[in-house]
TORZAKE-154958 format. One record per residue: x, y, z of N, C-alpha, C in turn. Coordinates in nm, 2 decimals, m for minus. Layout:
<rs>
<r n_px="X" n_py="Y" n_pz="Z" ca_px="X" ca_py="Y" ca_pz="Z" c_px="X" c_py="Y" c_pz="Z"/>
...
</rs>
This chain:
<rs>
<r n_px="m3.07" n_py="2.00" n_pz="m1.53" ca_px="m3.07" ca_py="1.88" ca_pz="m1.42" c_px="m3.14" c_py="1.89" c_pz="m1.30"/>
<r n_px="m3.23" n_py="1.82" n_pz="m1.22" ca_px="m3.26" ca_py="1.79" ca_pz="m1.10" c_px="m3.19" c_py="1.73" c_pz="m1.00"/>
<r n_px="m3.16" n_py="1.80" n_pz="m0.90" ca_px="m3.12" ca_py="1.70" ca_pz="m0.77" c_px="m3.17" c_py="1.62" c_pz="m0.73"/>
<r n_px="m3.15" n_py="1.49" n_pz="m0.74" ca_px="m3.20" ca_py="1.40" ca_pz="m0.69" c_px="m3.11" c_py="1.27" c_pz="m0.62"/>
<r n_px="m3.14" n_py="1.16" n_pz="m0.55" ca_px="m3.05" ca_py="1.08" ca_pz="m0.51" c_px="m2.96" c_py="1.06" c_pz="m0.62"/>
<r n_px="m3.00" n_py="1.02" n_pz="m0.75" ca_px="m2.88" ca_py="0.95" ca_pz="m0.80" c_px="m2.78" c_py="1.04" c_pz="m0.85"/>
<r n_px="m2.83" n_py="1.17" n_pz="m0.86" ca_px="m2.73" ca_py="1.25" ca_pz="m0.89" c_px="m2.63" c_py="1.26" c_pz="m0.74"/>
<r n_px="m2.69" n_py="1.26" n_pz="m0.66" ca_px="m2.61" ca_py="1.29" ca_pz="m0.52" c_px="m2.50" c_py="1.18" c_pz="m0.52"/>
<r n_px="m2.54" n_py="1.02" n_pz="m0.56" ca_px="m2.47" ca_py="0.92" ca_pz="m0.54" c_px="m2.34" c_py="0.92" c_pz="m0.64"/>
<r n_px="m2.42" n_py="1.00" n_pz="m0.75" ca_px="m2.32" ca_py="1.00" ca_pz="m0.87" c_px="m2.16" c_py="1.08" c_pz="m0.86"/>
<r n_px="m2.22" n_py="1.22" n_pz="m0.78" ca_px="m2.13" ca_py="1.29" ca_pz="m0.71" c_px="m2.03" c_py="1.25" c_pz="m0.61"/>
<r n_px="m2.11" n_py="1.15" n_pz="m0.54" ca_px="m1.99" ca_py="1.09" ca_pz="m0.43" c_px="m1.95" c_py="1.00" c_pz="m0.44"/>
<r n_px="m1.96" n_py="0.89" n_pz="m0.60" ca_px="m1.88" ca_py="0.83" ca_pz="m0.66" c_px="m1.74" c_py="0.89" c_pz="m0.71"/>
<r n_px="m1.80" n_py="1.01" n_pz="m0.79" ca_px="m1.69" ca_py="1.07" ca_pz="m0.86" c_px="m1.58" c_py="1.17" c_pz="m0.76"/>
<r n_px="m1.64" n_py="1.19" n_pz="m0.65" ca_px="m1.55" ca_py="1.28" ca_pz="m0.53" c_px="m1.46" c_py="1.17" c_pz="m0.49"/>
<r n_px="m1.53" n_py="1.04" n_pz="m0.46" ca_px="m1.48" ca_py="0.96" ca_pz="m0.42" c_px="m1.34" c_py="0.88" c_pz="m0.46"/>
<r n_px="m1.33" n_py="0.90" n_pz="m0.57" ca_px="m1.24" ca_py="0.83" ca_pz="m0.69" c_px="m1.10" c_py="0.92" c_pz="m0.66"/>
<r n_px="m1.13" n_py="1.07" n_pz="m0.59" ca_px="m1.00" ca_py="1.10" ca_pz="m0.60" c_px="m0.91" c_py="0.99" c_pz="m0.46"/>
<r n_px="m0.99" n_py="1.05" n_pz="m0.35" ca_px="m0.87" ca_py="0.99" ca_pz="m0.24" c_px="m0.88" c_py="0.82" c_pz="m0.26"/>
<r n_px="m0.93" n_py="0.76" n_pz="m0.35" ca_px="m0.94" ca_py="0.62" ca_pz="m0.36" c_px="m0.81" c_py="0.55" c_pz="m0.46"/>
<r n_px="m0.79" n_py="0.68" n_pz="m0.55" ca_px="m0.68" ca_py="0.65" ca_pz="m0.64" c_px="m0.56" c_py="0.72" c_pz="m0.56"/>
<r n_px="m0.57" n_py="0.76" n_pz="m0.45" ca_px="m0.45" ca_py="0.84" ca_pz="m0.39" c_px="m0.40" c_py="0.72" c_pz="m0.29"/>
<r n_px="m0.47" n_py="0.66" n_pz="m0.26" ca_px="m0.46" ca_py="0.56" ca_pz="m0.14" c_px="m0.38" c_py="0.47" c_pz="m0.21"/>
<r n_px="m0.45" n_py="0.43" n_pz="m0.34" ca_px="m0.38" ca_py="0.31" ca_pz="m0.43" c_px="m0.23" c_py="0.33" c_pz="m0.47"/>
<r n_px="m0.26" n_py="0.42" n_pz="m0.49" ca_px="m0.11" ca_py="0.48" ca_pz="m0.56" c_px="0.00" c_py="0.47" c_pz="m0.45"/>
<r n_px="m0.03" n_py="0.53" n_pz="m0.36" ca_px="0.05" ca_py="0.56" ca_pz="m0.25" c_px="0.07" c_py="0.40" c_pz="m0.18"/>
<r n_px="0.00" n_py="0.30" n_pz="m0.22" ca_px="0.00" ca_py="0.17" ca_pz="m0.13" c_px="0.13" c_py="0.11" c_pz="m0.25"/>
<r n_px="0.10" n_py="0.11" n_pz="m0.36" ca_px="0.18" ca_py="0.05" ca_pz="m0.49" c_px="0.31" c_py="0.13" c_pz="m0.47"/>
<r n_px="0.32" n_py="0.26" n_pz="m0.42" ca_px="0.48" ca_py="0.34" ca_pz="m0.42" c_px="0.51" c_py="0.27" c_pz="m0.29"/>
<r n_px="0.46" n_py="0.27" n_pz="m0.17" ca_px="0.54" ca_py="0.17" ca_pz="m0.04" c_px="0.57" c_py="0.06" c_pz="m0.07"/>
<r n_px="0.53" n_py="m0.02" n_pz="m0.14" ca_px="0.54" ca_py="m0.19" ca_pz="m0.17" c_px="0.67" c_py="m0.15" c_pz="m0.27"/>
<r n_px="0.69" n_py="m0.09" n_pz="m0.39" ca_px="0.76" ca_py="m0.09" ca_pz="m0.48" c_px="0.90" c_py="m0.01" c_pz="m0.43"/>
<r n_px="0.89" n_py="0.11" n_pz="m0.37" ca_px="1.02" ca_py="0.19" ca_pz="m0.33" c_px="1.06" c_py="0.21" c_pz="m0.23"/>
<r n_px="0.96" n_py="0.20" n_pz="m0.09" ca_px="0.99" ca_py="0.17" ca_pz="0.03" c_px="1.01" c_py="0.05" c_pz="0.09"/>
<r n_px="0.97" n_py="m0.05" n_pz="0.01" ca_px="0.98" ca_py="m0.21" ca_pz="0.07" c_px="0.89" c_py="m0.21" c_pz="0.19"/>
<r n_px="0.79" n_py="m0.13" n_pz="0.20" ca_px="0.71" ca_py="m0.15" ca_pz="0.33" c_px="0.58" c_py="m0.23" c_pz="0.30"/>
<r n_px="0.60" n_py="m0.37" n_pz="0.37" ca_px="0.51" ca_py="m0.47" ca_pz="0.33" c_px="0.44" c_py="m0.49" c_pz="0.46"/>
<r n_px="0.42" n_py="m0.37" n_pz="0.55" ca_px="0.29" ca_py="m0.37" ca_pz="0.63" c_px="0.15" c_py="m0.37" c_pz="0.64"/>
<r n_px="0.11" n_py="m0.36" n_pz="0.50" ca_px="0.01" ca_py="m0.33" ca_pz="0.45" c_px="m0.05" c_py="m0.44" c_pz="0.33"/>
<r n_px="0.03" n_py="m0.52" n_pz="0.32" ca_px="0.02" ca_py="m0.62" ca_pz="0.21" c_px="m0.08" c_py="m0.75" c_pz="0.30"/>
<r n_px="m0.16" n_py="m0.77" n_pz="0.22" ca_px="m0.23" ca_py="m0.91" ca_pz="0.23" c_px="m0.28" c_py="m0.93" c_pz="0.38"/>
<r n_px="m0.35" n_py="m0.81" n_pz="0.41" ca_px="m0.39" ca_py="m0.82" ca_pz="0.60" c_px="m0.51" c_py="m0.90" c_pz="0.59"/>
<r n_px="m0.50" n_py="m0.99" n_pz="0.68" ca_px="m0.62" ca_py="m1.08" ca_pz="0.78" c_px="m0.60" c_py="m1.05" c_pz="0.93"/>
<r n_px="m0.74" n_py="m0.97" n_pz="0.95" ca_px="m0.75" ca_py="m0.94" ca_pz="1.11" c_px="m0.64" c_py="m0.85" c_pz="1.17"/>
<r n_px="m0.60" n_py="m0.76" n_pz="1.05" ca_px="m0.52" ca_py="m0.68" ca_pz="1.08" c_px="m0.34" c_py="m0.70" c_pz="1.08"/>
<r n_px="m0.31" n_py="m0.82" n_pz="1.05" ca_px="m0.18" ca_py="m0.90" ca_pz="1.06" c_px="m0.14" c_py="m0.92" c_pz="0.94"/>
<r n_px="m0.04" n_py="m0.89" n_pz="0.87" ca_px="0.05" ca_py="m0.94" ca_pz="0.75" c_px="0.05" c_py="m1.06" c_pz="0.76"/>
<r n_px="0.11" n_py="m1.16" n_pz="0.65" ca_px="0.11" ca_py="m1.28" ca_pz="0.66" c_px="0.23" c_py="m1.30" c_pz="0.69"/>
<r n_px="0.31" n_py="m1.42" n_pz="0.74" ca_px="0.45" ca_py="m1.42" ca_pz="0.77" c_px="0.54" c_py="m1.38" c_pz="0.63"/>
<r n_px="0.50" n_py="m1.43" n_pz="0.51" ca_px="0.55" ca_py="m1.43" ca_pz="0.39" c_px="0.51" c_py="m1.31" c_pz="0.30"/>
<r n_px="0.50" n_py="m1.20" n_pz="0.35" ca_px="0.44" ca_py="m1.08" ca_pz="0.32" c_px="0.52" c_py="m1.03" c_pz="0.15"/>
<r n_px="0.66" n_py="m1.07" n_pz="0.19" ca_px="0.75" ca_py="m1.01" ca_pz="0.04" c_px="0.73" c_py="m1.10" c_pz="m0.07"/>
<r n_px="0.69" n_py="m1.23" n_pz="m0.06" ca_px="0.62" ca_py="m1.30" ca_pz="m0.16" c_px="0.52" c_py="m1.28" c_pz="m0.24"/>
<r n_px="0.40" n_py="m1.22" n_pz="m0.13" ca_px="0.28" ca_py="m1.17" ca_pz="m0.24" c_px="0.26" c_py="m1.04" c_pz="m0.26"/>
<r n_px="0.35" n_py="m0.94" n_pz="m0.22" ca_px="0.37" ca_py="m0.82" ca_pz="m0.24" c_px="0.37" c_py="m0.76" c_pz="m0.40"/>
<r n_px="0.47" n_py="m0.83" n_pz="m0.47" ca_px="0.47" ca_py="m0.80" ca_pz="m0.60" c_px="0.26" c_py="m0.80" c_pz="m0.68"/>
<r n_px="0.23" n_py="m0.87" n_pz="m0.64" ca_px="0.10" ca_py="m0.89" ca_pz="m0.69" c_px="0.01" c_py="m0.79" c_pz="m0.64"/>
<r n_px="0.02" n_py="m0.76" n_pz="m0.49" ca_px="m0.06" ca_py="m0.67" ca_pz="m0.43" c_px="m0.02" c_py="m0.55" c_pz="m0.53"/>
<r n_px="0.15" n_py="m0.48" n_pz="m0.53" ca_px="0.17" ca_py="m0.37" ca_pz="m0.57" c_px="0.11" c_py="m0.36" c_pz="m0.74"/>
<r n_px="0.08" n_py="m0.46" n_pz="m0.81" ca_px="0.03" ca_py="m0.47" ca_pz="m0.93" c_px="m0.08" c_py="m0.43" c_pz="m0.94"/>
<r n_px="m0.19" n_py="m0.48" n_pz="m0.82" ca_px="m0.33" ca_py="m0.45" ca_pz="m0.85" c_px="m0.36" c_py="m0.34" c_pz="m0.80"/>
<r n_px="m0.28" n_py="m0.26" n_pz="m0.69" ca_px="m0.29" ca_py="m0.14" ca_pz="m0.65" c_px="m0.26" c_py="m0.05" c_pz="m0.76"/>
<r n_px="m0.17" n_py="m0.05" n_pz="m0.85" ca_px="m0.12" ca_py="0.01" ca_pz="m0.94" c_px="m0.23" c_py="0.02" c_pz="m1.05"/>
<r n_px="m0.25" n_py="m0.09" n_pz="m1.13" ca_px="m0.33" ca_py="m0.09" ca_pz="m1.20" c_px="m0.48" c_py="m0.04" c_pz="m1.15"/>
<r n_px="m0.53" n_py="m0.04" n_pz="m1.05" ca_px="m0.68" ca_py="0.01" ca_pz="m0.99" c_px="m0.66" c_py="0.14" c_pz="m1.00"/>
<r n_px="m0.54" n_py="0.19" n_pz="m0.96" ca_px="m0.53" ca_py="0.35" ca_pz="m0.94" c_px="m0.49" c_py="0.41" c_pz="m1.09"/>
<r n_px="m0.45" n_py="0.36" n_pz="m1.15" ca_px="m0.40" ca_py="0.37" ca_pz="m1.32" c_px="m0.58" c_py="0.41" c_pz="m1.37"/>
<r n_px="m0.65" n_py="0.29" n_pz="m1.33" ca_px="m0.81" ca_py="0.29" ca_pz="m1.39" c_px="m0.89" c_py="0.41" c_pz="m1.36"/>
<r n_px="m0.84" n_py="0.43" n_pz="m1.20" ca_px="m0.92" ca_py="0.52" ca_pz="m1.16" c_px="m0.89" c_py="0.67" c_pz="m1.20"/>
<r n_px="m0.76" n_py="0.70" n_pz="m1.21" ca_px="m0.67" ca_py="0.82" ca_pz="m1.26" c_px="m0.76" c_py="0.85" c_pz="m1.41"/>
<r n_px="m0.75" n_py="0.77" n_pz="m1.49" ca_px="m0.81" ca_py="0.76" ca_pz="m1.61" c_px="m0.96" c_py="0.82" c_pz="m1.61"/>
<r n_px="m1.03" n_py="0.74" n_pz="m1.54" ca_px="m1.20" ca_py="0.77" ca_pz="m1.51" c_px="m1.20" c_py="0.91" c_pz="m1.48"/>
<r n_px="m1.09" n_py="0.99" n_pz="m1.38" ca_px="m1.11" ca_py="1.11" ca_pz="m1.34" c_px="m1.08" c_py="1.22" c_pz="m1.44"/>
<r n_px="m0.98" n_py="1.16" n_pz="m1.55" ca_px="m0.91" ca_py="1.26" ca_pz="m1.62" c_px="m1.04" c_py="1.24" c_pz="m1.75"/>
<r n_px="m1.05" n_py="1.15" n_pz="m1.78" ca_px="m1.18" ca_py="1.11" ca_pz="m1.87" c_px="m1.32" c_py="1.19" c_pz="m1.83"/>
<r n_px="m1.37" n_py="1.17" n_pz="m1.73" ca_px="m1.49" ca_py="1.31" ca_pz="m1.66" c_px="m1.46" c_py="1.43" c_pz="m1.67"/>
<r n_px="m1.33" n_py="1.47" n_pz="m1.63" ca_px="m1.32" ca_py="1.61" ca_pz="m1.63" c_px="m1.27" c_py="1.67" c_pz="m1.77"/>
<r n_px="m1.26" n_py="1.60" n_pz="m1.88" ca_px="m1.23" ca_py="1.63" ca_pz="m1.99" c_px="m1.34" c_py="1.62" c_pz="m2.09"/>
<r n_px="m1.45" n_py="1.54" n_pz="m2.06" ca_px="m1.55" ca_py="1.55" ca_pz="m2.09" c_px="m1.57" c_py="1.41" c_pz="m2.21"/>
<r n_px="m1.47" n_py="1.35" n_pz="m2.18" ca_px="m1.46" ca_py="1.21" ca_pz="m2.31" c_px="m1.56" c_py="1.09" c_pz="m2.25"/>
<r n_px="m1.57" n_py="1.08" n_pz="m2.15" ca_px="m1.61" ca_py="0.93" ca_pz="m2.11" c_px="m1.79" c_py="0.97" c_pz="m2.05"/>
<r n_px="m1.88" n_py="0.91" n_pz="m2.11" ca_px="m2.02" ca_py="0.89" ca_pz="m2.10" c_px="m2.06" c_py="0.90" c_pz="m1.95"/>
<r n_px="m2.16" n_py="0.89" n_pz="m1.91" ca_px="m2.21" ca_py="0.84" ca_pz="m1.75" c_px="m2.17" c_py="0.69" c_pz="m1.74"/>
<r n_px="m2.25" n_py="0.67" n_pz="m1.84" ca_px="m2.23" ca_py="0.45" ca_pz="m1.83" c_px="m2.12" c_py="0.43" c_pz="m1.83"/>
<r n_px="m2.04" n_py="0.45" n_pz="m1.91" ca_px="m1.89" ca_py="0.43" ca_pz="m1.93" c_px="m1.80" c_py="0.44" c_pz="m1.79"/>
<r n_px="m1.81" n_py="0.56" n_pz="m1.78" ca_px="m1.73" ca_py="0.61" ca_pz="m1.64" c_px="m1.77" c_py="0.54" c_pz="m1.49"/>
<r n_px="m1.89" n_py="0.51" n_pz="m1.50" ca_px="m1.96" ca_py="0.44" ca_pz="m1.37" c_px="m1.92" c_py="0.33" c_pz="m1.36"/>
<r n_px="m1.94" n_py="0.28" n_pz="m1.47" ca_px="m1.92" ca_py="0.12" ca_pz="m1.50" c_px="m1.77" c_py="0.08" c_pz="m1.47"/>
<r n_px="m1.70" n_py="0.18" n_pz="m1.51" ca_px="m1.52" ca_py="0.13" ca_pz="m1.53" c_px="m1.49" c_py="0.18" c_pz="m1.36"/>
<r n_px="m1.54" n_py="0.28" n_pz="m1.29" ca_px="m1.51" ca_py="0.29" ca_pz="m1.16" c_px="m1.57" c_py="0.19" c_pz="m1.03"/>
<r n_px="m1.69" n_py="0.13" n_pz="m1.08" ca_px="m1.77" ca_py="0.05" ca_pz="m0.97" c_px="m1.70" c_py="m0.09" c_pz="m1.02"/>
<r n_px="m1.66" n_py="m0.12" n_pz="m1.11" ca_px="m1.64" ca_py="m0.24" ca_pz="m1.14" c_px="m1.47" c_py="m0.26" c_pz="m1.07"/>
<r n_px="m1.40" n_py="m0.13" n_pz="m1.09" ca_px="m1.27" ca_py="m0.16" ca_pz="m1.05" c_px="m1.25" c_py="m0.15" c_pz="m0.93"/>
<r n_px="m1.35" n_py="m0.08" n_pz="m0.83" ca_px="m1.36" ca_py="m0.07" ca_pz="m0.69" c_px="m1.36" c_py="m0.21" c_pz="m0.66"/>
<r n_px="m1.49" n_py="m0.29" n_pz="m0.68" ca_px="m1.52" ca_py="m0.40" ca_pz="m0.66" c_px="m1.41" c_py="m0.52" c_pz="m0.69"/>
<r n_px="m1.36" n_py="m0.52" n_pz="m0.79" ca_px="m1.24" ca_py="m0.62" ca_pz="m0.85" c_px="m1.13" c_py="m0.61" c_pz="m0.76"/>
<r n_px="m1.10" n_py="m0.47" n_pz="m0.73" ca_px="m0.98" ca_py="m0.45" ca_pz="m0.65" c_px="m1.03" c_py="m0.53" c_pz="m0.49"/>
<r n_px="m1.13" n_py="m0.51" n_pz="m0.43" ca_px="m1.17" ca_py="m0.55" ca_pz="m0.33" c_px="m1.16" c_py="m0.71" c_pz="m0.30"/>
<r n_px="m1.22" n_py="m0.76" n_pz="m0.39" ca_px="m1.21" ca_py="m0.91" ca_pz="m0.41" c_px="m1.10" c_py="m0.97" c_pz="m0.47"/>
<r n_px="m1.01" n_py="m0.88" n_pz="m0.54" ca_px="m0.89" ca_py="m0.95" ca_pz="m0.55" c_px="m0.80" c_py="m0.92" c_pz="m0.43"/>
<r n_px="m0.82" n_py="m0.83" n_pz="m0.35" ca_px="m0.71" ca_py="m0.82" ca_pz="m0.25" c_px="m0.77" c_py="m0.90" c_pz="m0.13"/>
<r n_px="m0.92" n_py="m0.93" n_pz="m0.13" ca_px="m0.93" ca_py="m1.06" ca_pz="m0.03" c_px="m0.89" c_py="m1.17" c_pz="m0.06"/>
<r n_px="m0.87" n_py="m1.21" n_pz="m0.18" ca_px="m0.84" ca_py="m1.36" ca_pz="m0.21" c_px="m0.70" c_py="m1.35" c_pz="m0.21"/>
<r n_px="m0.60" n_py="m1.24" n_pz="m0.25" ca_px="m0.47" ca_py="m1.25" ca_pz="m0.22" c_px="m0.41" c_py="m1.27" c_pz="m0.06"/>
<r n_px="m0.51" n_py="m1.18" n_pz="0.02" ca_px="m0.49" ca_py="m1.21" ca_pz="0.14" c_px="m0.54" c_py="m1.37" c_pz="0.22"/>
<r n_px="m0.63" n_py="m1.40" n_pz="0.22" ca_px="m0.65" ca_py="m1.54" ca_pz="0.23" c_px="m0.56" c_py="m1.66" c_pz="0.17"/>
<r n_px="m0.53" n_py="m1.67" n_pz="0.05" ca_px="m0.38" ca_py="m1.72" ca_pz="0.00" c_px="m0.26" c_py="m1.70" c_pz="0.09"/>
<r n_px="m0.23" n_py="m1.57" n_pz="0.11" ca_px="m0.11" ca_py="m1.57" ca_pz="0.18" c_px="m0.11" c_py="m1.60" c_pz="0.31"/>
<r n_px="m0.23" n_py="m1.62" n_pz="0.38" ca_px="m0.24" ca_py="m1.66" ca_pz="0.51" c_px="m0.27" c_py="m1.81" c_pz="0.51"/>
<r n_px="m0.28" n_py="m1.86" n_pz="0.42" ca_px="m0.33" ca_py="m2.02" ca_pz="0.41" c_px="m0.18" c_py="m2.10" c_pz="0.46"/>
<r n_px="m0.23" n_py="m2.20" n_pz="0.55" ca_px="m0.11" ca_py="m2.29" ca_pz="0.62" c_px="m0.08" c_py="m2.39" c_pz="0.51"/>
<r n_px="0.03" n_py="m2.39" n_pz="0.47" ca_px="0.07" ca_py="m2.52" ca_pz="0.35" c_px="0.05" c_py="m2.65" c_pz="0.42"/>
<r n_px="0.01" n_py="m2.72" n_pz="0.38" ca_px="0.01" ca_py="m2.86" ca_pz="0.40" c_px="m0.11" c_py="m2.89" c_pz="0.51"/>
<r n_px="m0.17" n_py="m2.82" n_pz="0.55" ca_px="m0.27" ca_py="m2.83" ca_pz="0.68" c_px="m0.39" c_py="m2.80" c_pz="0.63"/>
<r n_px="m0.47" n_py="m2.90" n_pz="0.66" ca_px="m0.62" ca_py="m2.91" ca_pz="0.63" c_px="m0.74" c_py="m2.79" c_pz="0.64"/>
<r n_px="m0.77" n_py="m2.75" n_pz="0.57" ca_px="m0.87" ca_py="m2.62" ca_pz="0.64" c_px="m0.98" c_py="m2.65" c_pz="0.77"/>
<r n_px="m0.99" n_py="m2.58" n_pz="0.86" ca_px="m1.03" ca_py="m2.59" ca_pz="0.94" c_px="m1.21" c_py="m2.51" c_pz="0.93"/>
<r n_px="m1.28" n_py="m2.64" n_pz="0.97" ca_px="m1.42" ca_py="m2.58" ca_pz="0.95" c_px="m1.48" c_py="m2.57" c_pz="1.12"/>
<r n_px="m1.53" n_py="m2.43" n_pz="1.10" ca_px="m1.62" ca_py="m2.39" ca_pz="1.24" c_px="m1.74" c_py="m2.48" c_pz="1.24"/>
<r n_px="m1.81" n_py="m2.55" n_pz="1.28" ca_px="m1.92" ca_py="m2.65" ca_pz="1.28" c_px="m1.97" c_py="m2.63" c_pz="1.41"/>
<r n_px="m2.08" n_py="m2.59" n_pz="1.42" ca_px="m2.19" ca_py="m2.55" ca_pz="1.53" c_px="m2.14" c_py="m2.41" c_pz="1.62"/>
<r n_px="m2.05" n_py="m2.34" n_pz="1.58" ca_px="m1.99" ca_py="m2.22" ca_pz="1.64" c_px="m1.98" c_py="m2.09" c_pz="1.59"/>
</rs>
């Protein structure tokens, strides 16, 4: 095995899965058991006024993403997943988690009954 850029990026992805899974599980734990909604659907660093309403969705997304990351970690360590499979699973999970979190946060911050404001010219 020659150490080049692709090998370095692969190691970075694999090692990054450990803290990523930890933070996702921790966020799901805080929402489910501690009823801490301070990190739910943040937009501009502020939670929505109805964070309790979207908290179950955020918890499920974090729990599922954390489980997939944990399965990938265990699968790689046991040699059960080949390179293409685990990198696809890890990368897809990370990106889908970010997109879903973004969609939930935007939906939670919508004002009901108000028209969307467009910033034309600014």
